[in-house]
N, C-alpha and C positions, 0 to 999 in steps of 0.2 A: 670718378673712374672705377671705384671698387664698391661692390655691393655692401652697404653699411651693416647689415646684420652679421656678414662673415667677419668684417673688421671688429665688430663688437664682440664676437665670440672670443676672438684672440685677446683683445685688450681687457674685457671684463672678466676673463678667466685668469688674469695675473694675480688676483688676490688669493686664488686657490694655492698657487705656489708659495705666496707669502705665508698662508696658514700652515702649510706643511713644513716651512722653514721654521717658523715660530713654535710649532709643535715639537720640534726636536729633530727634524731631518738634517738641519744644518745648524751650526753653532759658531759663535764667535761674532766679532763686530762687523765683519765684512758681510756675513750672511744676514745679520739683523739690518744692516743698511740697505742690502738688496731687497729684503722683504718690504722695508719702508718705501723704497722707490717704486716697487711693483704696485703697492697699494695706493701710492700717489698718482701714478700713471692712471690707473682705473678710476680713482676719485675725480681726477681732472676731466676725464672723458664721459663719465656716465650722464651728466646733465646735457652735454652736447648731443650724445646718442639719443637721449630721451626726446629732446626738442626736434632733432632732425627726423627721427622715426615717426613721431606723431604728425609732423607735416607731410611726410611722404605717404603715410598710409590713410590719413584721414583728412588731409587738406587744411585749408585755412578757415573754412566756415565755422567750425567749432573748436579750432585750435586752442584758444584760451581756456576754454572749459576742460577739455580733454587733458591738456598739459597740467592744469591745476590739479585734477584728480590724481593723475599719475604721480605728480610731484608731491602731493599730500601723502599718499600711500608710501612713497619712498622715504619721506621725512619722518613719518610715524614709526616706520620699521626701524630707521636708523636710531631714532630716539629710545626706542624700546630695547634695542640690542645691547647697549652698555649695561643697563641694569641686569639684564638676563645673563650677561657674562659675569657680573658680580655675584649673582645667585648661584650660578654654576660653580664658581670658584669657592664660594662659602660651603657648598655641599660636598665637593669632590677634592678640594685642596689643590687643584690643578686645572689649568686651561686646555691641556693636551686633547681631551676627548672632544671638547666643543670645537677646538680648532680643527679637528679631523672632520667633524660634522660640517663645519662651515666650509672647508675645502671642498667637500662634495657638493654642497649647495652652490658654490662659486663655479663649479663645472656644469652643473645641471641647468641652472638659471640661464647662463649665456647661450647654451646650446638651444634653448627654446626660441632664441631669436631666429634660428635657421628655419622654423616653420612659418615665418611671416610671409614667404614667397615674394614675388615681384611687387614693386611699388604700385600702389593703387590710385593715388592722388596725383594729379597734374597741378603743380604749384602755379603754373601760368593761367590755369582755367579756374581754380577755386578762389 
């Protein structure tokens, strides 16, 4: 019923709010729990969005290969991010700056979904 990229922008931008909370905009246990919930919602939805968007924009013919490439890139980025956060903390003695950078990226990246346009693949025909 809803255009998936628009829904994706809303859901996948939630970690930006989490980063701002964790960087110090909010404090206390309730804010920390809210940040964890926002990250959890996005984490639970991102793989669903990836699989759905690949099928809607590229069809079934090369779905497996395309999804594997996107999944691999996502997994590599996720694997590298932990050590990068550690290195940042070792140098800066704080996560605040990197959390603010991450918040900006969590806004820009989902907004790029809006450039996808209308679905191009017909699932029933591919």
